[in-house]
RORO-90873 format. One record per residue (C-alpha): x, y, z; residue number from 1; residue in one letter. Coordinates in nm, 3 decimals. Layout:
<sites>
{site {X,Y,Z},NUM,"a"}
...
</sites>
This chain:
<sites>
{site {7.395,4.633,5.048},1,"m"}
{site {7.028,4.568,5.069},2,"s"}
{site {6.828,4.428,5.351},3,"i"}
{site {6.475,4.314,5.357},4,"l"}
{site {6.293,4.295,5.705},5,"i"}
{site {5.992,4.097,5.641},6,"k"}
{site {5.694,3.974,5.834},7,"n"}
{site {5.715,4.283,6.054},8,"c"}
{site {5.439,4.495,6.228},9,"h"}
{site {5.561,4.838,6.088},10,"i"}
{site {5.460,5.121,6.314},11,"i"}
{site {5.537,5.488,6.214},12,"s"}
{site {5.381,5.828,6.285},13,"p"}
{site {5.043,5.809,6.148},14,"d"}
{site {5.111,5.459,5.980},15,"m"}
{site {5.041,5.113,6.097},16,"e"}
{site {5.103,4.785,5.868},17,"i"}
{site {5.060,4.441,5.984},18,"e"}
{site {5.267,4.170,5.815},19,"s"}
{site {5.460,4.452,5.625},20,"g"}
{site {5.821,4.462,5.499},21,"a"}
{site {6.090,4.719,5.483},22,"v"}
{site {6.367,4.730,5.219},23,"l"}
{site {6.680,4.890,5.318},24,"i"}
{site {6.935,5.018,5.077},25,"n"}
{site {7.264,5.145,5.190},26,"g"}
{site {7.187,5.395,5.464},27,"k"}
{site {6.803,5.465,5.374},28,"f"}
{site {6.487,5.317,5.375},29,"v"}
{site {6.421,5.230,5.019},30,"d"}
{site {6.061,5.096,5.008},31,"a"}
{site {5.776,4.967,5.219},32,"i"}
{site {5.567,4.672,5.127},33,"y"}
{site {5.209,4.554,5.251},34,"t"}
{site {5.106,4.184,5.302},35,"a"}
{site {4.979,4.156,4.928},36,"s"}
{site {5.282,4.304,4.749},37,"d"}
{site {5.542,4.074,4.601},38,"e"}
{site {5.884,4.117,4.784},39,"l"}
{site {6.199,4.207,4.614},40,"p"}
{site {6.528,4.008,4.617},41,"i"}
{site {6.765,4.151,4.885},42,"a"}
{site {7.133,4.064,4.977},43,"d"}
{site {7.021,3.976,5.335},44,"e"}
{site {6.646,3.888,5.435},45,"v"}
{site {6.545,3.899,5.806},46,"i"}
{site {6.238,3.728,5.909},47,"d"}
{site {6.084,3.960,6.212},48,"a"}
{site {5.826,3.691,6.291},49,"e"}
{site {5.544,3.936,6.354},50,"g"}
{site {5.746,4.170,6.591},51,"q"}
{site {5.698,4.556,6.585},52,"k"}
{site {5.926,4.761,6.373},53,"l"}
{site {5.946,5.122,6.465},54,"t"}
{site {6.174,5.425,6.407},55,"p"}
{site {6.479,5.426,6.609},56,"g"}
{site {6.431,5.613,6.929},57,"f"}
{site {6.585,5.959,6.998},58,"i"}
{site {6.668,6.055,7.351},59,"d"}
{site {6.737,6.421,7.358},60,"v"}
{site {6.794,6.432,7.742},61,"h"}
{site {7.033,6.178,7.892},62,"c"}
{site {7.320,6.233,8.124},63,"h"}
{site {7.477,5.876,8.114},64,"g"}
{site {7.409,5.500,8.183},65,"r"}
{site {7.619,5.189,8.258},66,"s"}
{site {7.829,5.354,8.531},67,"g"}
{site {7.938,5.662,8.313},68,"y"}
{site {7.825,6.034,8.313},69,"d"}
{site {7.893,6.220,7.993},70,"f"}
{site {8.052,6.489,8.205},71,"t"}
{site {8.291,6.255,8.326},72,"d"}
{site {8.506,6.356,8.019},73,"a"}
{site {8.604,5.998,7.970},74,"d"}
{site {8.637,5.855,7.617},75,"n"}
{site {8.570,5.504,7.722},76,"e"}
{site {8.267,5.638,7.904},77,"g"}
{site {8.129,5.829,7.614},78,"m"}
{site {8.185,5.528,7.395},79,"r"}
{site {8.013,5.274,7.644},80,"t"}
{site {7.705,5.520,7.660},81,"i"}
{site {7.671,5.558,7.302},82,"a"}
{site {7.681,5.172,7.243},83,"v"}
{site {7.467,5.060,7.543},84,"d"}
{site {7.194,5.320,7.442},85,"k"}
{site {7.127,5.088,7.151},86,"l"}
{site {7.001,4.847,7.398},87,"k"}
{site {6.711,5.076,7.474},88,"e"}
{site {6.634,5.116,7.092},89,"g"}
{site {6.821,5.452,7.082},90,"v"}
{site {6.965,5.533,6.758},91,"t"}
{site {7.026,5.905,6.818},92,"t"}
{site {7.138,6.061,7.138},93,"l"}
{site {7.188,6.393,7.271},94,"l"}
{site {7.433,6.358,7.572},95,"p"}
{site {7.336,6.601,7.824},96,"t"}
{site {7.558,6.796,8.056},97,"t"}
{site {7.519,6.929,8.413},98,"l"}
{site {7.575,7.261,8.583},99,"t"}
{site {7.957,7.263,8.579},100,"l"}
{site {8.246,7.501,8.514},101,"p"}
{site {8.307,7.585,8.126},102,"e"}
{site {8.626,7.407,8.140},103,"e"}
{site {8.461,7.097,8.253},104,"m"}
{site {8.190,7.113,8.002},105,"l"}
{site {8.446,7.186,7.719},106,"a"}
{site {8.634,6.844,7.819},107,"a"}
{site {8.303,6.667,7.820},108,"s"}
{site {8.220,6.812,7.441},109,"l"}
{site {8.572,6.685,7.344},110,"k"}
{site {8.467,6.330,7.415},111,"t"}
{site {8.169,6.379,7.193},112,"a"}
{site {8.384,6.490,6.918},113,"k"}
{site {8.631,6.204,6.967},114,"e"}
{site {8.360,5.938,6.981},115,"y"}
{site {8.218,6.092,6.627},116,"i"}
{site {8.585,6.061,6.484},117,"d"}
{site {8.603,5.712,6.604},118,"s"}
{site {8.500,5.378,6.439},119,"d"}
{site {8.293,5.277,6.723},120,"v"}
{site {7.936,5.150,6.630},121,"k"}
{site {7.706,5.296,6.866},122,"g"}
{site {7.421,5.539,6.820},123,"c"}
{site {7.447,5.868,6.636},124,"k"}
{site {7.527,6.192,6.847},125,"v"}
{site {7.458,6.485,6.611},126,"p"}
{site {7.528,6.726,6.902},127,"g"}
{site {7.476,6.782,7.284},128,"v"}
{site {7.216,6.939,7.521},129,"h"}
{site {7.355,7.185,7.772},130,"l"}
{site {7.114,7.127,8.097},131,"e"}
{site {7.239,7.437,8.305},132,"g"}
{site {7.449,7.634,8.389},133,"p"}
{site {7.205,7.911,8.335},134,"f"}
{site {6.944,7.809,8.573},135,"i"}
{site {6.742,7.947,8.890},136,"n"}
{site {6.928,7.877,9.229},137,"c"}
{site {6.587,7.836,9.372},138,"n"}
{site {6.503,7.527,9.152},139,"c"}
{site {6.823,7.326,9.137},140,"l"}
{site {6.695,6.987,9.163},141,"g"}
{site {7.024,6.782,9.164},142,"a"}
{site {7.214,7.076,8.999},143,"q"}
{site {7.516,7.196,9.183},144,"n"}
{site {7.461,7.573,9.311},145,"p"}
{site {7.830,7.636,9.301},146,"d"}
{site {7.857,7.668,8.920},147,"y"}
{site {7.531,7.840,8.850},148,"v"}
{site {7.566,8.162,8.631},149,"r"}
{site {7.380,8.397,8.414},150,"q"}
{site {7.305,8.331,8.050},151,"p"}
{site {7.617,8.383,7.838},152,"d"}
{site {7.572,8.331,7.455},153,"i"}
{site {7.944,8.368,7.416},154,"e"}
{site {8.011,8.073,7.647},155,"e"}
{site {7.762,7.843,7.445},156,"v"}
{site {7.928,7.972,7.112},157,"k"}
{site {8.270,7.881,7.263},158,"r"}
{site {8.146,7.508,7.365},159,"l"}
{site {7.973,7.477,7.019},160,"s"}
{site {8.293,7.534,6.838},161,"s"}
{site {8.420,7.227,7.012},162,"i"}
{site {8.120,7.021,6.915},163,"f"}
{site {7.760,7.110,6.814},164,"p"}
{site {7.531,7.235,7.092},165,"v"}
{site {7.169,7.151,6.965},166,"l"}
{site {6.996,7.245,7.298},167,"k"}
{site {7.004,7.466,7.600},168,"v"}
{site {6.796,7.423,7.893},169,"s"}
{site {6.777,7.725,8.122},170,"y"}
{site {6.569,7.953,8.335},171,"a"}
{site {6.366,8.211,8.121},172,"a"}
{site {6.310,8.443,8.402},173,"e"}
{site {6.666,8.520,8.495},174,"v"}
{site {6.829,8.842,8.359},175,"e"}
{site {6.853,8.832,7.992},176,"g"}
{site {6.663,8.512,7.980},177,"g"}
{site {6.409,8.632,7.705},178,"s"}
{site {6.681,8.771,7.476},179,"q"}
{site {6.885,8.444,7.538},180,"f"}
{site {6.606,8.247,7.369},181,"a"}
{site {6.650,8.459,7.047},182,"s"}
{site {7.029,8.452,7.067},183,"q"}
{site {7.021,8.060,7.079},184,"l"}
{site {6.790,8.041,6.792},185,"l"}
{site {7.017,8.278,6.572},186,"s"}
{site {7.302,8.020,6.626},187,"e"}
{site {7.057,7.716,6.528},188,"g"}
{site {7.030,7.601,6.900},189,"i"}
{site {6.687,7.499,7.049},190,"t"}
{site {6.613,7.698,7.351},191,"p"}
{site {6.437,7.506,7.637},192,"s"}
{site {6.323,7.628,7.982},193,"c"}
{site {6.378,7.406,8.314},194,"v"}
{site {6.513,7.461,8.649},195,"h"}
{site {6.307,7.771,8.666},196,"s"}
{site {6.073,7.964,8.875},197,"g"}
{site {5.908,8.141,8.568},198,"s"}
{site {5.568,8.307,8.601},199,"s"}
{site {5.338,8.256,8.283},200,"y"}
{site {5.426,8.625,8.202},201,"a"}
{site {5.774,8.533,8.210},202,"d"}
{site {5.738,8.240,7.983},203,"f"}
{site {5.516,8.443,7.732},204,"a"}
{site {5.780,8.709,7.709},205,"e"}
{site {6.052,8.439,7.642},206,"a"}
{site {5.797,8.277,7.384},207,"k"}
{site {5.794,8.600,7.207},208,"r"}
{site {6.164,8.558,7.161},209,"h"}
{site {6.121,8.205,7.024},210,"g"}
{site {6.104,7.981,7.341},211,"l"}
{site {5.894,7.666,7.241},212,"c"}
{site {6.040,7.383,7.458},213,"n"}
{site {6.018,7.289,7.813},214,"l"}
{site {6.252,7.019,7.946},215,"s"}
{site {6.152,6.754,8.196},216,"h"}
{site {5.803,6.865,8.202},217,"f"}
{site {5.637,6.924,8.541},218,"c"}
{site {5.982,6.885,8.734},219,"n"}
{site {6.167,7.176,8.864},220,"q"}
{site {5.951,7.431,8.699},221,"m"}
{site {5.644,7.630,8.832},222,"t"}
{site {5.315,7.424,8.860},223,"p"}
{site {4.983,7.493,8.751},224,"l"}
{site {4.782,7.729,8.958},225,"h"}
{site {4.474,7.917,8.918},226,"h"}
{site {4.607,8.279,8.969},227,"r"}
{site {4.922,8.201,8.770},228,"d"}
{site {4.934,7.886,8.539},229,"i"}
{site {5.310,7.885,8.550},230,"g"}
{site {5.514,7.670,8.323},231,"l"}
{site {5.312,7.351,8.361},232,"v"}
{site {5.001,7.563,8.254},233,"g"}
{site {5.200,7.695,7.959},234,"a"}
{site {5.301,7.372,7.833},235,"g"}
{site {4.944,7.234,7.854},236,"l"}
{site {4.792,7.550,7.698},237,"l"}
{site {5.017,7.610,7.400},238,"h"}
{site {4.986,7.363,7.117},239,"d"}
{site {5.329,7.459,6.973},240,"d"}
{site {5.528,7.411,7.270},241,"v"}
{site {5.707,7.081,7.275},242,"f"}
{site {5.761,6.927,7.624},243,"i"}
{site {5.989,6.642,7.744},244,"e"}
{site {5.839,6.378,7.959},245,"f"}
{site {6.012,6.139,8.211},246,"i"}
{site {5.762,5.868,8.208},247,"c"}
{site {5.918,5.650,8.472},248,"d"}
{site {5.598,5.655,8.695},249,"k"}
{site {5.816,5.843,8.965},250,"l"}
{site {5.889,6.167,8.828},251,"h"}
{site {5.548,6.193,8.678},252,"i"}
{site {5.239,5.994,8.822},253,"c"}
{site {5.029,5.778,8.588},254,"p"}
{site {4.727,6.029,8.629},255,"e"}
{site {4.950,6.313,8.495},256,"m"}
{site {5.084,6.098,8.225},257,"i"}
{site {4.713,6.044,8.128},258,"k"}
{site {4.634,6.401,8.166},259,"l"}
{site {4.898,6.542,7.956},260,"v"}
{site {4.844,6.298,7.674},261,"f"}
{site {4.479,6.364,7.700},262,"k"}
{site {4.540,6.753,7.643},263,"i"}
{site {4.853,6.761,7.443},264,"k"}
{site {4.777,6.457,7.227},265,"g"}
{site {5.116,6.282,7.090},266,"s"}
{site {5.220,6.585,6.850},267,"n"}
{site {5.448,6.773,7.077},268,"t"}
{site {5.564,6.522,7.366},269,"v"}
{site {5.887,6.402,7.360},270,"q"}
{site {5.985,6.099,7.580},271,"l"}
{site {6.324,6.124,7.751},272,"i"}
{site {6.522,5.942,8.018},273,"t"}
{site {6.699,6.207,8.210},274,"d"}
{site {6.907,5.892,8.293},275,"a"}
{site {7.211,5.915,8.496},276,"m"}
{site {7.516,5.691,8.539},277,"r"}
{site {7.313,5.418,8.745},278,"a"}
{site {7.074,5.345,8.446},279,"a"}
{site {7.139,4.976,8.349},280,"g"}
{site {7.331,4.923,8.668},281,"m"}
{site {7.259,4.765,9.016},282,"p"}
{site {7.124,4.974,9.315},283,"e"}
{site {7.372,5.150,9.535},284,"g"}
{site {7.530,5.481,9.577},285,"e"}
{site {7.648,5.680,9.265},286,"y"}
{site {7.794,6.041,9.186},287,"d"}
{site {7.607,6.300,8.988},288,"l"}
{site {7.800,6.613,8.912},289,"g"}
{site {7.984,6.597,9.240},290,"g"}
{site {7.652,6.502,9.441},291,"l"}
{site {7.604,6.164,9.605},292,"k"}
{site {7.330,5.978,9.487},293,"v"}
{site {7.134,5.670,9.620},294,"i"}
{site {6.952,5.424,9.386},295,"v"}
{site {6.693,5.219,9.541},296,"k"}
{site {6.381,5.059,9.391},297,"d"}
{site {6.423,5.211,9.062},298,"n"}
{site {6.468,5.562,9.205},299,"a"}
{site {6.778,5.773,9.207},300,"a"}
{site {6.772,6.038,9.499},301,"r"}
{site {7.020,6.286,9.648},302,"l"}
{site {7.187,6.135,9.957},303,"k"}
{site {7.160,6.459,10.135},304,"s"}
{site {6.792,6.555,10.083},305,"n"}
{site {6.625,6.268,9.921},306,"g"}
{site {6.517,6.473,9.612},307,"a"}
{site {6.484,6.299,9.268},308,"l"}
{site {6.835,6.302,9.088},309,"a"}
{site {6.772,6.227,8.736},310,"g"}
{site {6.653,5.868,8.654},311,"s"}
{site {6.738,5.500,8.582},312,"t"}
{site {6.488,5.491,8.309},313,"l"}
{site {6.537,5.324,7.961},314,"l"}
{site {6.354,5.468,7.687},315,"l"}
{site {6.189,5.159,7.569},316,"n"}
{site {6.047,5.103,7.919},317,"d"}
{site {5.913,5.475,7.888},318,"a"}
{site {5.739,5.381,7.591},319,"l"}
{site {5.589,5.075,7.729},320,"r"}
{site {5.461,5.278,8.036},321,"n"}
{site {5.283,5.542,7.838},322,"v"}
{site {5.118,5.268,7.614},323,"y"}
{site {5.012,5.091,7.925},324,"e"}
{site {4.883,5.399,8.106},325,"i"}
{site {4.711,5.544,7.809},326,"t"}
{site {4.640,5.268,7.546},327,"g"}
{site {4.705,5.548,7.283},328,"i"}
{site {4.737,5.395,6.932},329,"a"}
{site {5.097,5.291,6.862},330,"l"}
{site {5.100,5.498,6.541},331,"s"}
{site {5.014,5.812,6.752},332,"e"}
{site {5.237,5.730,7.041},333,"l"}
{site {5.537,5.650,6.835},334,"i"}
{site {5.545,6.028,6.741},335,"k"}
{site {5.687,6.084,7.103},336,"a"}
{site {5.990,5.844,7.081},337,"t"}
{site {6.178,6.012,6.781},338,"s"}
{site {5.960,6.226,6.529},339,"w"}
{site {5.867,6.502,6.778},340,"n"}
{site {6.235,6.510,6.885},341,"q"}
{site {6.365,6.533,6.530},342,"a"}
{site {6.095,6.806,6.446},343,"c"}
{site {6.202,7.002,6.749},344,"s"}
{site {6.566,7.001,6.680},345,"l"}
{site {6.532,7.043,6.305},346,"g"}
{site {6.702,6.685,6.242},347,"l"}
{site {6.605,6.590,5.884},348,"t"}
{site {6.506,6.229,5.747},349,"k"}
{site {6.469,6.097,6.113},350,"l"}
{site {6.184,5.955,6.309},351,"g"}
{site {5.969,5.779,6.077},352,"k"}
{site {5.986,5.465,5.881},353,"v"}
{site {5.936,5.596,5.542},354,"q"}
{site {6.142,5.567,5.186},355,"p"}
{site {6.410,5.824,5.170},356,"g"}
{site {6.452,5.848,5.547},357,"f"}
{site {6.753,5.706,5.721},358,"y"}
{site {6.713,5.320,5.810},359,"a"}
{site {6.738,5.388,6.182},360,"d"}
{site {6.509,5.140,6.290},361,"l"}
{site {6.427,4.914,6.607},362,"v"}
{site {6.255,4.577,6.616},363,"l"}
{site {6.067,4.548,6.957},364,"v"}
{site {5.892,4.235,7.116},365,"d"}
{site {5.554,4.268,7.262},366,"d"}
{site {5.723,4.420,7.593},367,"d"}
{site {5.893,4.671,7.375},368,"f"}
{site {6.249,4.533,7.463},369,"k"}
{site {6.470,4.578,7.131},370,"p"}
{site {6.570,4.270,6.933},371,"i"}
{site {6.741,4.430,6.665},372,"k"}
{site {6.860,4.782,6.607},373,"v"}
{site {6.964,4.942,6.279},374,"f"}
{site {7.155,5.270,6.245},375,"v"}
{site {7.221,5.407,5.894},376,"d"}
{site {7.092,5.079,5.769},377,"g"}
{site {7.376,4.864,5.974},378,"e"}
{site {7.256,4.621,6.219},379,"q"}
{site {7.435,4.737,6.556},380,"r"}
{site {7.225,4.517,6.811},381,"l"}
</sites>
């Protein structure tokens, strides 16, 4: 089936076309047209009425939403998360785990496998993101200290045999941390550092073994200091290091958002939500990996000590926040919603509005709220 989306403002990495049109044929983008081109006949024609058409968003760090957490290991919860992420414009999701026993992680991955095997029309789930359990006990954030353990590639391989593990966030300075990066890469898994007290030297050693990603940048990692630039300094210094960024204006203040984009540009920043089960839900008390969380004024905080505990951020709101704060051209900024994520994980034919790429597309209004969402050329919102 062919679909023509006309009268749209096309925004893709390094490309912006006013009053353009996109032809979808099956699962893929077939052609792009400018205002002066003659448009083809299609089975279905959608008039975008001037709204923005962008690549579908890719959220590589999300624990849950709509009252569910991925690690609930609940089939209905997994399906709900995958369907409701479409409301944020997310077409590809890496459900993200917490620091928990292996058997609980395994049960969670089984729900991802069962979702993929079902006929539920939510977002794509090519794999999962393990955040923990191989972290620094002194940098827990909202992770449970009872289940922290040393890096174990065999555990990762066992979990990945259930459902693909595409990314592992861990502390590079723990015993065996540098070698763990190369072990993960040998399995086709992206290593990333967070919940870490790494010095810059620790990072540099792990980078020699292939570490080039930092998860939820600035949060639960060594800050910039003039005698040791730590992980924050490492992320700013190295142009080839991808960073995840929670742009809710709570985890990261607007001035830091400006600074990071001024130094890094848009080529290696990945907007994420790090959302927990309260995303898309009312204020109140929630659970995160067995820890009680209070959600108030858009902030999720541990009941025990007030520490930030994930977020309630939606990815389209993250894009709007950064655009309002920085004023970066959308053809540049849009790299941070999907293209950079695809590059960091080796996901092909995703992250651009381009012939030959999957027709994973989102039509958004002037406030970046999704109006229509397409996955593999099929409208799912």
